N, CA, C and O atoms as CSV, one atom per row, in Angstrom:
chain,resi,resn,atom,element,x,y,z
A,1,MET,N,N,-18.571,-68.693,18.835
A,1,MET,CA,C,-17.262,-68.797,19.376
A,1,MET,C,C,-17.341,-68.618,20.882
A,1,MET,O,O,-18.020,-67.727,21.392
A,2,THR,N,N,-16.641,-69.474,21.560
A,2,THR,CA,C,-16.620,-69.349,23.020
A,2,THR,C,C,-15.386,-68.569,23.440
A,2,THR,O,O,-14.478,-68.334,22.642
A,3,GLU,N,N,-15.367,-68.176,24.695
A,3,GLU,CA,C,-14.215,-67.403,25.184
A,3,GLU,C,C,-12.948,-68.245,25.188
A,3,GLU,O,O,-11.854,-67.698,25.046
A,4,ALA,N,N,-13.061,-69.544,25.344
A,4,ALA,CA,C,-11.882,-70.406,25.391
A,4,ALA,C,C,-11.215,-70.522,24.018
A,4,ALA,O,O,-10.018,-70.797,23.942
A,5,SER,N,N,-11.968,-70.317,22.936
A,5,SER,CA,C,-11.388,-70.466,21.611
A,5,SER,C,C,-10.865,-69.157,21.028
A,5,SER,O,O,-10.326,-69.153,19.921
A,6,VAL,N,N,-11.010,-68.061,21.739
A,6,VAL,CA,C,-10.520,-66.768,21.264
A,6,VAL,C,C,-9.017,-66.688,21.546
A,6,VAL,O,O,-8.590,-66.930,22.675
A,7,PRO,N,N,-8.204,-66.346,20.525
A,7,PRO,CA,C,-6.767,-66.238,20.776
A,7,PRO,C,C,-6.467,-65.089,21.726
A,7,PRO,O,O,-7.104,-64.037,21.679
A,8,THR,N,N,-5.487,-65.312,22.587
A,8,THR,CA,C,-5.169,-64.302,23.587
A,8,THR,C,C,-4.007,-63.416,23.156
A,8,THR,O,O,-3.890,-62.289,23.638
A,9,GLY,N,N,-3.154,-63.890,22.271
A,9,GLY,CA,C,-1.980,-63.120,21.843
A,9,GLY,C,C,-2.302,-62.271,20.632
A,9,GLY,O,O,-3.456,-62.178,20.215
A,10,PRO,N,N,-1.291,-61.659,20.076
A,10,PRO,CA,C,-1.518,-60.864,18.860
A,10,PRO,C,C,-1.949,-61.772,17.712
A,10,PRO,O,O,-1.426,-62.871,17.528
A,11,THR,N,N,-2.904,-61.283,16.960
A,11,THR,CA,C,-3.465,-62.109,15.895
A,11,THR,C,C,-2.881,-61.789,14.531
A,11,THR,O,O,-3.116,-62.526,13.574
A,12,ALA,N,N,-2.132,-60.715,14.424
A,12,ALA,CA,C,-1.557,-60.364,13.124
A,12,ALA,C,C,-0.365,-61.283,12.832
A,12,ALA,O,O,0.448,-61.543,13.719
A,13,PRO,N,N,-0.258,-61.771,11.600
A,13,PRO,CA,C,0.889,-62.622,11.260
A,13,PRO,C,C,2.190,-61.804,11.283
A,13,PRO,O,O,2.204,-60.613,10.975
A,14,VAL,N,N,3.242,-62.465,11.646
A,14,VAL,CA,C,4.544,-61.810,11.696
A,14,VAL,C,C,5.110,-61.777,10.285
A,14,VAL,O,O,5.271,-62.818,9.648
A,15,ALA,N,N,5.413,-60.567,9.795
A,15,ALA,CA,C,5.882,-60.419,8.421
A,15,ALA,C,C,7.397,-60.486,8.304
A,15,ALA,O,O,7.922,-60.461,7.191
A,16,ASP,N,N,8.113,-60.568,9.414
A,16,ASP,CA,C,9.567,-60.566,9.371
A,16,ASP,C,C,10.172,-61.956,9.327
A,16,ASP,O,O,11.397,-62.080,9.338
A,17,THR,N,N,9.384,-62.984,9.279
A,17,THR,CA,C,9.936,-64.322,9.215
A,17,THR,C,C,10.467,-64.576,7.815
A,17,THR,O,O,9.946,-64.021,6.848
A,18,PRO,N,N,11.503,-65.411,7.693
A,18,PRO,CA,C,12.072,-65.663,6.363
A,18,PRO,C,C,11.075,-66.257,5.379
A,18,PRO,O,O,11.163,-65.989,4.180
A,19,ALA,N,N,10.139,-67.052,5.856
A,19,ALA,CA,C,9.171,-67.666,4.946
A,19,ALA,C,C,8.186,-66.637,4.410
A,19,ALA,O,O,7.617,-66.833,3.336
A,20,ALA,N,N,7.975,-65.538,5.144
A,20,ALA,CA,C,7.006,-64.543,4.720
A,20,ALA,C,C,7.597,-63.552,3.716
A,20,ALA,O,O,6.848,-62.896,2.993
A,21,ARG,N,N,8.938,-63.430,3.657
A,21,ARG,CA,C,9.559,-62.511,2.711
A,21,ARG,C,C,9.504,-63.086,1.313
A,21,ARG,O,O,9.823,-64.259,1.118
A,22,PRO,N,N,9.111,-62.296,0.346
A,22,PRO,CA,C,9.088,-62.815,-1.023
A,22,PRO,C,C,10.502,-62.937,-1.579
A,22,PRO,O,O,11.381,-62.136,-1.260
A,23,ALA,N,N,10.700,-63.933,-2.399
A,23,ALA,CA,C,11.994,-64.121,-3.059
A,23,ALA,C,C,12.127,-63.098,-4.182
A,23,ALA,O,O,11.161,-62.425,-4.543
A,24,THR,N,N,13.306,-62.992,-4.714
A,24,THR,CA,C,13.555,-62.083,-5.829
A,24,THR,C,C,12.773,-62.555,-7.051
A,24,THR,O,O,12.746,-63.751,-7.339
A,25,PRO,N,N,12.142,-61.643,-7.766
A,25,PRO,CA,C,11.459,-62.058,-9.006
A,25,PRO,C,C,12.460,-62.725,-9.962
A,25,PRO,O,O,13.644,-62.390,-9.972
A,26,LEU,N,N,11.972,-63.652,-10.742
A,26,LEU,CA,C,12.829,-64.439,-11.628
A,26,LEU,C,C,13.596,-63.563,-12.611
A,26,LEU,O,O,14.781,-63.800,-12.848
A,27,TRP,N,N,12.956,-62.569,-13.179
A,27,TRP,CA,C,13.627,-61.716,-14.165
A,27,TRP,C,C,14.781,-60.945,-13.533
A,27,TRP,O,O,15.811,-60.733,-14.173
A,28,LEU,N,N,14.613,-60.522,-12.269
A,28,LEU,CA,C,15.668,-59.780,-11.590
A,28,LEU,C,C,16.818,-60.704,-11.187
A,28,LEU,O,O,17.986,-60.326,-11.278
A,29,ALA,N,N,16.479,-61.913,-10.744
A,29,ALA,CA,C,17.512,-62.883,-10.378
A,29,ALA,C,C,18.352,-63.259,-11.597
A,29,ALA,O,O,19.571,-63.392,-11.487
A,30,ILE,N,N,17.722,-63.431,-12.746
A,30,ILE,CA,C,18.450,-63.762,-13.971
A,30,ILE,C,C,19.308,-62.581,-14.418
A,30,ILE,O,O,20.434,-62.771,-14.877
A,31,THR,N,N,18.784,-61.368,-14.287
A,31,THR,CA,C,19.556,-60.180,-14.656
A,31,THR,C,C,20.799,-60.044,-13.791
A,31,THR,O,O,21.878,-59.743,-14.303
A,32,ILE,N,N,20.664,-60.260,-12.494
A,32,ILE,CA,C,21.810,-60.186,-11.588
A,32,ILE,C,C,22.821,-61.270,-11.933
A,32,ILE,O,O,24.023,-61.007,-11.986
A,33,ALA,N,N,22.340,-62.485,-12.167
A,33,ALA,CA,C,23.237,-63.598,-12.491
A,33,ALA,C,C,23.978,-63.354,-13.802
A,33,ALA,O,O,25.170,-63.644,-13.897
A,34,VAL,N,N,23.297,-62.829,-14.806
A,34,VAL,CA,C,23.939,-62.570,-16.097
A,34,VAL,C,C,24.961,-61.436,-15.964
A,34,VAL,O,O,26.045,-61.506,-16.542
A,35,ALA,N,N,24.616,-60.398,-15.206
A,35,ALA,CA,C,25.544,-59.274,-15.036
A,35,ALA,C,C,26.840,-59.731,-14.374
A,35,ALA,O,O,27.925,-59.353,-14.815
A,36,PHE,N,N,26.739,-60.534,-13.329
A,36,PHE,CA,C,27.944,-61.032,-12.684
A,36,PHE,C,C,28.566,-62.175,-13.479
A,36,PHE,O,O,29.771,-62.406,-13.388
A,37,GLY,N,N,27.768,-62.882,-14.247
A,37,GLY,CA,C,28.299,-63.960,-15.075
A,37,GLY,C,C,29.304,-63.472,-16.100
A,37,GLY,O,O,30.214,-64.212,-16.474
A,38,VAL,N,N,29.155,-62.238,-16.560
A,38,VAL,CA,C,30.114,-61.666,-17.507
A,38,VAL,C,C,31.491,-61.570,-16.856
A,38,VAL,O,O,32.500,-61.895,-17.483
A,39,PHE,N,N,31.535,-61.127,-15.605
A,39,PHE,CA,C,32.813,-61.008,-14.903
A,39,PHE,C,C,33.437,-62.379,-14.636
A,39,PHE,O,O,34.643,-62.566,-14.798
A,40,TYR,N,N,32.606,-63.325,-14.230
A,40,TYR,CA,C,33.106,-64.683,-14.005
A,40,TYR,C,C,33.595,-65.299,-15.321
A,40,TYR,O,O,34.598,-66.012,-15.334
A,41,ALA,N,N,32.896,-65.030,-16.419
A,41,ALA,CA,C,33.305,-65.562,-17.715
A,41,ALA,C,C,34.652,-64.992,-18.141
A,41,ALA,O,O,35.453,-65.693,-18.759
A,42,TYR,N,N,34.905,-63.736,-17.819
A,42,TYR,CA,C,36.212,-63.158,-18.123
A,42,TYR,C,C,37.315,-63.897,-17.366
A,42,TYR,O,O,38.394,-64.124,-17.912
A,43,ASP,N,N,37.054,-64.270,-16.119
A,43,ASP,CA,C,38.049,-65.018,-15.351
A,43,ASP,C,C,38.285,-66.404,-15.939
A,43,ASP,O,O,39.414,-66.895,-15.932
A,44,VAL,N,N,37.235,-67.037,-16.444
A,44,VAL,CA,C,37.407,-68.331,-17.102
A,44,VAL,C,C,38.258,-68.149,-18.364
A,44,VAL,O,O,39.159,-68.946,-18.626
A,45,TRP,N,N,37.973,-67.109,-19.136
A,45,TRP,CA,C,38.744,-66.818,-20.346
A,45,TRP,C,C,40.209,-66.584,-19.997
A,45,TRP,O,O,41.101,-67.072,-20.690
A,46,GLU,N,N,40.453,-65.850,-18.939
A,46,GLU,CA,C,41.815,-65.577,-18.493
A,46,GLU,C,C,42.517,-66.865,-18.048
A,46,GLU,O,O,43.696,-67.059,-18.344
A,47,ALA,N,N,41.807,-67.735,-17.349
A,47,ALA,CA,C,42.402,-68.995,-16.890
A,47,ALA,C,C,42.720,-69.920,-18.062
A,47,ALA,O,O,43.750,-70.595,-18.057
A,48,VAL,N,N,41.847,-69.957,-19.061
A,48,VAL,CA,C,42.125,-70.772,-20.249
A,48,VAL,C,C,43.321,-70.193,-20.993
A,48,VAL,O,O,44.146,-70.944,-21.513
A,49,GLY,N,N,43.425,-68.875,-21.050
A,49,GLY,CA,C,44.586,-68.243,-21.672
A,49,GLY,C,C,45.879,-68.591,-20.946
A,49,GLY,O,O,46.908,-68.828,-21.579
A,50,ASN,N,N,45.824,-68.621,-19.614
A,50,ASN,CA,C,46.997,-69.035,-18.843
A,50,ASN,C,C,47.356,-70.489,-19.130
A,50,ASN,O,O,48.528,-70.826,-19.297
A,51,LEU,N,N,46.353,-71.335,-19.186
A,51,LEU,CA,C,46.583,-72.755,-19.440
A,51,LEU,C,C,47.253,-72.969,-20.795
A,51,LEU,O,O,48.241,-73.696,-20.898
A,52,VAL,N,N,46.723,-72.344,-21.813
A,52,VAL,CA,C,47.271,-72.507,-23.163
A,52,VAL,C,C,48.613,-71.793,-23.292
A,52,VAL,O,O,49.571,-72.351,-23.827
A,53,GLY,N,N,48.679,-70.557,-22.800
A,53,GLY,CA,C,49.897,-69.766,-22.946
A,53,GLY,C,C,51.095,-70.362,-22.222
A,53,GLY,O,O,52.199,-70.397,-22.765
A,54,LEU,N,N,50.880,-70.830,-21.002
A,54,LEU,CA,C,51.988,-71.424,-20.259
A,54,LEU,C,C,52.418,-72.755,-20.854
A,54,LEU,O,O,53.595,-73.110,-20.795
A,55,ASN,N,N,51.479,-73.490,-21.425
A,55,ASN,CA,C,51.826,-74.742,-22.096
A,55,ASN,C,C,52.682,-74.466,-23.335
A,55,ASN,O,O,53.661,-75.170,-23.581
A,56,ILE,N,N,52.316,-73.447,-24.112
A,56,ILE,CA,C,53.097,-73.086,-25.297
A,56,ILE,C,C,54.480,-72.578,-24.896
A,56,ILE,O,O,55.481,-72.932,-25.518
A,57,THR,N,N,54.529,-71.756,-23.867
A,57,THR,CA,C,55.809,-71.219,-23.402
A,57,THR,C,C,56.724,-72.328,-22.908
A,57,THR,O,O,57.919,-72.329,-23.203
A,58,ALA,N,N,56.171,-73.266,-22.159
A,58,ALA,CA,C,56.985,-74.390,-21.680
A,58,ALA,C,C,57.492,-75.216,-22.851
A,58,ALA,O,O,58.634,-75.675,-22.825
A,59,GLY,N,N,56.675,-75.418,-23.875
A,59,GLY,CA,C,57.104,-76.158,-25.058
A,59,GLY,C,C,58.208,-75.447,-25.820
A,59,GLY,O,O,59.139,-76.087,-26.310
A,60,GLU,N,N,58.110,-74.123,-25.924
A,60,GLU,CA,C,59.142,-73.357,-26.619
A,60,GLU,C,C,60.471,-73.377,-25.859
A,60,GLU,O,O,61.544,-73.318,-26.459
A,61,LEU,N,N,60.381,-73.460,-24.540
A,61,LEU,CA,C,61.602,-73.521,-23.733
A,61,LEU,C,C,62.178,-74.926,-23.660
A,61,LEU,O,O,63.282,-75.120,-23.153
A,62,GLY,N,N,61.445,-75.896,-24.157
A,62,GLY,CA,C,61.910,-77.281,-24.144
A,62,GLY,C,C,61.809,-77.950,-22.790
A,62,GLY,O,O,62.562,-78.879,-22.497
A,63,ILE,N,N,60.896,-77.493,-21.971
A,63,ILE,CA,C,60.684,-78.105,-20.655
A,63,ILE,C,C,59.255,-78.608,-20.572
A,63,ILE,O,O,58.376,-78.182,-21.320
A,64,ALA,N,N,59.052,-79.522,-19.644
A,64,ALA,CA,C,57.704,-80.059,-19.447
A,64,ALA,C,C,57.109,-79.480,-18.161
A,64,ALA,O,O,57.811,-79.273,-17.171
A,65,MET,N,N,55.818,-79.227,-18.200
A,65,MET,CA,C,55.145,-78.749,-16.999
A,65,MET,C,C,54.921,-79.935,-16.064
A,65,MET,O,O,54.665,-81.052,-16.512
A,66,THR,N,N,55.020,-79.682,-14.781
A,66,THR,CA,C,54.810,-80.741,-13.800
A,66,THR,C,C,53.323,-80.996,-13.617
A,66,THR,O,O,52.479,-80.221,-14.068
A,67,GLY,N,N,53.029,-82.078,-12.958
A,67,GLY,CA,C,51.632,-82.396,-12.652
A,67,GLY,C,C,50.993,-81.366,-11.744
A,67,GLY,O,O,49.806,-81.065,-11.876
A,68,ALA,N,N,51.779,-80.824,-10.818
A,68,ALA,CA,C,51.254,-79.790,-9.925
A,68,ALA,C,C,50.894,-78.531,-10.705
A,68,ALA,O,O,49.897,-77.874,-10.403
A,69,GLY,N,N,51.700,-78.194,-11.706
A,69,GLY,CA,C,51.396,-77.038,-12.544
A,69,GLY,C,C,50.125,-77.223,-13.341
A,69,GLY,O,O,49.290,-76.322,-13.419
A,70,TRP,N,N,49.983,-78.410,-13.938
A,70,TRP,CA,C,48.751,-78.716,-14.682
A,70,TRP,C,C,47.532,-78.671,-13.766
A,70,TRP,O,O,46.497,-78.104,-14.117
A,71,ALA,N,N,47.667,-79.278,-12.585
A,71,ALA,CA,C,46.538,-79.301,-11.649
A,71,ALA,C,C,46.145,-77.890,-11.236
A,71,ALA,O,O,44.959,-77.571,-11.157
A,72,LEU,N,N,47.136,-77.046,-10.974
A,72,LEU,CA,C,46.850,-75.677,-10.560
A,72,LEU,C,C,46.161,-74.887,-11.667
A,72,LEU,O,O,45.239,-74.117,-11.399
A,73,LEU,N,N,46.599,-75.074,-12.896
A,73,LEU,CA,C,45.970,-74.367,-14.010
A,73,LEU,C,C,44.555,-74.867,-14.278
A,73,LEU,O,O,43.670,-74.078,-14.611
A,74,ILE,N,N,44.337,-76.164,-14.136
A,74,ILE,CA,C,42.985,-76.706,-14.339
A,74,ILE,C,C,42.051,-76.254,-13.217
A,74,ILE,O,O,40.882,-75.956,-13.466
A,75,VAL,N,N,42.555,-76.202,-11.998
A,75,VAL,CA,C,41.753,-75.679,-10.886
A,75,VAL,C,C,41.419,-74.211,-11.129
A,75,VAL,O,O,40.325,-73.753,-10.799
A,76,GLY,N,N,42.377,-73.471,-11.714
A,76,GLY,CA,C,42.120,-72.072,-12.048
A,76,GLY,C,C,40.990,-71.901,-13.040
A,76,GLY,O,O,40.293,-70.887,-13.016
A,77,VAL,N,N,40.798,-72.878,-13.914
A,77,VAL,CA,C,39.681,-72.835,-14.869
A,77,VAL,C,C,38.376,-73.230,-14.173
A,77,VAL,O,O,37.326,-72.656,-14.461
A,78,ALA,N,N,38.433,-74.198,-13.268
A,78,ALA,CA,C,37.215,-74.723,-12.643
A,78,ALA,C,C,36.665,-73.836,-11.527
A,78,ALA,O,O,35.455,-73.817,-11.297
A,79,VAL,N,N,37.527,-73.111,-10.840
A,79,VAL,CA,C,37.091,-72.335,-9.668
A,79,VAL,C,C,36.013,-71.301,-10.004
A,79,VAL,O,O,35.029,-71.225,-9.268
A,80,PRO,N,N,36.137,-70.493,-11.078
A,80,PRO,CA,C,35.055,-69.541,-11.353
A,80,PRO,C,C,33.690,-70.204,-11.568
A,80,PRO,O,O,32.663,-69.668,-11.151
A,81,PHE,N,N,33.686,-71.372,-12.221
A,81,PHE,CA,C,32.420,-72.091,-12.399
A,81,PHE,C,C,31.835,-72.521,-11.053
A,81,PHE,O,O,30.644,-72.346,-10.795
A,82,LEU,N,N,32.683,-73.081,-10.212
A,82,LEU,CA,C,32.220,-73.573,-8.913
A,82,LEU,C,C,31.736,-72.448,-8.005
A,82,LEU,O,O,30.712,-72.582,-7.334
A,83,VAL,N,N,32.468,-71.349,-7.985
A,83,VAL,CA,C,32.081,-70.229,-7.125
A,83,VAL,C,C,30.801,-69.574,-7.642
A,83,VAL,O,O,29.926,-69.227,-6.849
A,84,PHE,N,N,30.681,-69.401,-8.953
A,84,PHE,CA,C,29.465,-68.823,-9.516
A,84,PHE,C,C,28.258,-69.715,-9.208
A,84,PHE,O,O,27.205,-69.227,-8.798
A,85,GLY,N,N,28.421,-71.016,-9.408
A,85,GLY,CA,C,27.325,-71.943,-9.103
A,85,GLY,C,C,26.944,-71.924,-7.636
A,85,GLY,O,O,25.762,-71.990,-7.298
A,86,SER,N,N,27.933,-71.833,-6.765
A,86,SER,CA,C,27.649,-71.774,-5.327
A,86,SER,C,C,26.917,-70.484,-4.965
A,86,SER,O,O,25.955,-70.507,-4.197
A,87,ALA,N,N,27.372,-69.362,-5.517
A,87,ALA,CA,C,26.705,-68.083,-5.239
A,87,ALA,C,C,25.274,-68.094,-5.765
A,87,ALA,O,O,24.365,-67.584,-5.109
A,88,PHE,N,N,25.073,-68.669,-6.938
A,88,PHE,CA,C,23.722,-68.757,-7.500
A,88,PHE,C,C,22.831,-69.636,-6.633
A,88,PHE,O,O,21.676,-69.297,-6.371
A,89,TRP,N,N,23.373,-70.771,-6.186
A,89,TRP,CA,C,22.601,-71.713,-5.379
A,89,TRP,C,C,22.252,-71.113,-4.019
A,89,TRP,O,O,21.121,-71.248,-3.552
A,90,LEU,N,N,23.215,-70.455,-3.385
A,90,LEU,CA,C,22.965,-69.860,-2.072
A,90,LEU,C,C,22.012,-68.671,-2.145
A,90,LEU,O,O,21.301,-68.397,-1.178
A,91,GLY,N,N,21.982,-67.969,-3.261
A,91,GLY,CA,C,21.140,-66.788,-3.368
A,91,GLY,C,C,19.804,-67.008,-4.028
A,91,GLY,O,O,19.061,-66.050,-4.241
A,92,ARG,N,N,19.477,-68.237,-4.358
A,92,ARG,CA,C,18.265,-68.484,-5.150
A,92,ARG,C,C,16.980,-68.100,-4.441
A,92,ARG,O,O,16.002,-67.770,-5.114
A,93,ARG,N,N,16.933,-68.126,-3.119
A,93,ARG,CA,C,15.706,-67.783,-2.391
A,93,ARG,C,C,15.888,-66.558,-1.506
A,93,ARG,O,O,15.176,-66.381,-0.518
A,94,ARG,N,N,16.833,-65.730,-1.863
A,94,ARG,CA,C,17.116,-64.532,-1.073
A,94,ARG,C,C,16.714,-63.293,-1.857
A,94,ARG,O,O,16.337,-63.371,-3.026
A,95,GLY,N,N,16.802,-62.165,-1.199
A,95,GLY,CA,C,16.484,-60.897,-1.828
A,95,GLY,C,C,17.564,-60.469,-2.800
A,95,GLY,O,O,18.638,-61.070,-2.839
A,96,PRO,N,N,17.291,-59.433,-3.591
A,96,PRO,CA,C,18.260,-59.010,-4.603
A,96,PRO,C,C,19.573,-58.499,-3.998
A,96,PRO,O,O,20.640,-58.750,-4.558
A,97,LEU,N,N,19.515,-57.798,-2.882
A,97,LEU,CA,C,20.744,-57.296,-2.275
A,97,LEU,C,C,21.621,-58.447,-1.789
A,97,LEU,O,O,22.841,-58.405,-1.944
A,98,ALA,N,N,21.014,-59.458,-1.211
A,98,ALA,CA,C,21.771,-60.628,-0.757
A,98,ALA,C,C,22.401,-61.361,-1.942
A,98,ALA,O,O,23.527,-61.847,-1.839
A,99,GLN,N,N,21.694,-61.442,-3.053
A,99,GLN,CA,C,22.253,-62.088,-4.244
A,99,GLN,C,C,23.450,-61.315,-4.770
A,99,GLN,O,O,24.468,-61.907,-5.128
A,100,VAL,N,N,23.332,-59.992,-4.819
A,100,VAL,CA,C,24.449,-59.170,-5.298
A,100,VAL,C,C,25.649,-59.336,-4.381
A,100,VAL,O,O,26.778,-59.451,-4.858
A,101,VAL,N,N,25.425,-59.350,-3.077
A,101,VAL,CA,C,26.527,-59.497,-2.120
A,101,VAL,C,C,27.183,-60.866,-2.274
A,101,VAL,O,O,28.409,-60.966,-2.208
A,102,LEU,N,N,26.402,-61.915,-2.475
A,102,LEU,CA,C,26.970,-63.251,-2.668
A,102,LEU,C,C,27.810,-63.329,-3.945
A,102,LEU,O,O,28.917,-63.867,-3.933
A,103,PHE,N,N,27.282,-62.794,-5.036
A,103,PHE,CA,C,28.048,-62.810,-6.287
A,103,PHE,C,C,29.318,-61.960,-6.167
A,103,PHE,O,O,30.367,-62.331,-6.693
A,104,LEU,N,N,29.221,-60.833,-5.481
A,104,LEU,CA,C,30.383,-59.962,-5.317
A,104,LEU,C,C,31.443,-60.609,-4.431
A,104,LEU,O,O,32.634,-60.528,-4.728
A,105,ALA,N,N,31.018,-61.246,-3.352
A,105,ALA,CA,C,31.976,-61.941,-2.478
A,105,ALA,C,C,32.625,-63.115,-3.219
A,105,ALA,O,O,33.823,-63.358,-3.072
A,106,GLY,N,N,31.846,-63.829,-4.001
A,106,GLY,CA,C,32.397,-64.919,-4.796
A,106,GLY,C,C,33.383,-64.421,-5.829
A,106,GLY,O,O,34.411,-65.055,-6.064
A,107,TYR,N,N,33.079,-63.283,-6.452
A,107,TYR,CA,C,33.991,-62.721,-7.443
A,107,TYR,C,C,35.296,-62.280,-6.780
A,107,TYR,O,O,36.373,-62.453,-7.350
A,108,ALA,N,N,35.202,-61.717,-5.588
A,108,ALA,CA,C,36.416,-61.339,-4.857
A,108,ALA,C,C,37.258,-62.573,-4.539
A,108,ALA,O,O,38.484,-62.527,-4.636
A,109,LEU,N,N,36.609,-63.671,-4.162
A,109,LEU,CA,C,37.329,-64.914,-3.901
A,109,LEU,C,C,38.036,-65.417,-5.159
A,109,LEU,O,O,39.187,-65.848,-5.093
A,110,VAL,N,N,37.362,-65.365,-6.286
A,110,VAL,CA,C,37.966,-65.805,-7.545
A,110,VAL,C,C,39.167,-64.923,-7.891
A,110,VAL,O,O,40.186,-65.426,-8.364
A,111,GLN,N,N,39.057,-63.627,-7.661
A,111,GLN,CA,C,40.171,-62.728,-7.947
A,111,GLN,C,C,41.379,-63.033,-7.066
A,111,GLN,O,O,42.516,-62.998,-7.535
A,112,VAL,N,N,41.137,-63.329,-5.806
A,112,VAL,CA,C,42.238,-63.672,-4.903
A,112,VAL,C,C,42.912,-64.962,-5.350
A,112,VAL,O,O,44.140,-65.048,-5.354
A,113,LEU,N,N,42.130,-65.956,-5.722
A,113,LEU,CA,C,42.712,-67.216,-6.173
A,113,LEU,C,C,43.456,-67.051,-7.493
A,113,LEU,O,O,44.478,-67.704,-7.706
A,114,THR,N,N,42.964,-66.194,-8.377
A,114,THR,CA,C,43.663,-65.917,-9.627
A,114,THR,C,C,44.997,-65.231,-9.353
A,114,THR,O,O,45.998,-65.543,-9.997
A,115,ALA,N,N,45.016,-64.309,-8.413
A,115,ALA,CA,C,46.271,-63.643,-8.042
A,115,ALA,C,C,47.252,-64.642,-7.432
A,115,ALA,O,O,48.458,-64.549,-7.661
A,116,ASP,N,N,46.740,-65.592,-6.659
A,116,ASP,CA,C,47.611,-66.619,-6.092
A,116,ASP,C,C,48.241,-67.484,-7.174
A,116,ASP,O,O,49.428,-67.802,-7.102
A,117,VAL,N,N,47.464,-67.865,-8.167
A,117,VAL,CA,C,48.000,-68.677,-9.271
A,117,VAL,C,C,49.046,-67.874,-10.039
A,117,VAL,O,O,50.093,-68.410,-10.403
A,118,SER,N,N,48.776,-66.609,-10.285
A,118,SER,CA,C,49.739,-65.766,-10.996
A,118,SER,C,C,51.025,-65.617,-10.192
A,118,SER,O,O,52.119,-65.668,-10.753
A,119,ALA,N,N,50.901,-65.436,-8.898
A,119,ALA,CA,C,52.086,-65.303,-8.054
A,119,ALA,C,C,52.871,-66.610,-8.014
A,119,ALA,O,O,54.101,-66.601,-7.978
A,120,TYR,N,N,52.160,-67.722,-8.022
A,120,TYR,CA,C,52.822,-69.027,-8.004
A,120,TYR,C,C,53.735,-69.183,-9.214
A,120,TYR,O,O,54.887,-69.596,-9.077
A,121,PHE,N,N,53.224,-68.854,-10.400
A,121,PHE,CA,C,54.018,-69.010,-11.612
A,121,PHE,C,C,55.037,-67.886,-11.775
A,121,PHE,O,O,56.087,-68.106,-12.379
A,122,ALA,N,N,54.765,-66.702,-11.263
A,122,ALA,CA,C,55.719,-65.594,-11.360
A,122,ALA,C,C,56.947,-65.864,-10.473
A,122,ALA,O,O,58.056,-65.441,-10.800
A,123,LEU,N,N,56.749,-66.550,-9.382
A,123,LEU,CA,C,57.872,-66.846,-8.481
A,123,LEU,C,C,58.591,-68.116,-8.850
A,123,LEU,O,O,59.508,-68.512,-8.132
A,124,GLY,N,N,58.232,-68.771,-9.918
A,124,GLY,CA,C,58.917,-69.983,-10.357
A,124,GLY,C,C,58.323,-71.253,-9.784
A,124,GLY,O,O,58.866,-72.335,-10.006
A,125,GLY,N,N,57.234,-71.156,-9.059
A,125,GLY,CA,C,56.579,-72.348,-8.528
A,125,GLY,C,C,57.337,-72.977,-7.382
A,125,GLY,O,O,58.261,-72.383,-6.827
A,126,LEU,N,N,56.947,-74.157,-7.041
A,126,LEU,CA,C,57.585,-74.913,-5.972
A,126,LEU,C,C,58.529,-75.925,-6.570
A,126,LEU,O,O,58.266,-76.470,-7.642
A,127,ASP,N,N,59.614,-76.179,-5.894
A,127,ASP,CA,C,60.589,-77.158,-6.362
A,127,ASP,C,C,60.392,-78.448,-5.585
A,127,ASP,O,O,60.711,-78.508,-4.398
A,128,PHE,N,N,59.873,-79.481,-6.237
A,128,PHE,CA,C,59.603,-80.753,-5.562
A,128,PHE,C,C,60.747,-81.737,-5.731
A,128,PHE,O,O,60.603,-82.902,-5.361
A,129,SER,N,N,61.884,-81.308,-6.280
A,129,SER,CA,C,62.990,-82.237,-6.515
A,129,SER,C,C,63.895,-82.361,-5.303
A,129,SER,O,O,64.875,-83.105,-5.337
């Protein structure tokens, strides 16, 4: 080796780069996803209950639900799936704490949207006539 080929800077690899950090082990990532999946599944169950229950109630009252009402209830069913999938996708190569934070933030978002849907129907909805 000649003097020109000897590195002049630090030779130790930098361990703080994102590529050098190991991802969450598969078993831990699945455990985190399943644990939060139970909460998301409860929200899906609740949204399906709202969809069916409000449809039955509207039928008993002899009124028809509007298209906006149907769309809002269907979005209420789809949102937990979309948010869970997004949190899973964003956290797939991150550490366990980042995955938990993503799932928790997504669950908080789903709860806020569920409260908005409940408030919409509790206040009588919007009058488009």
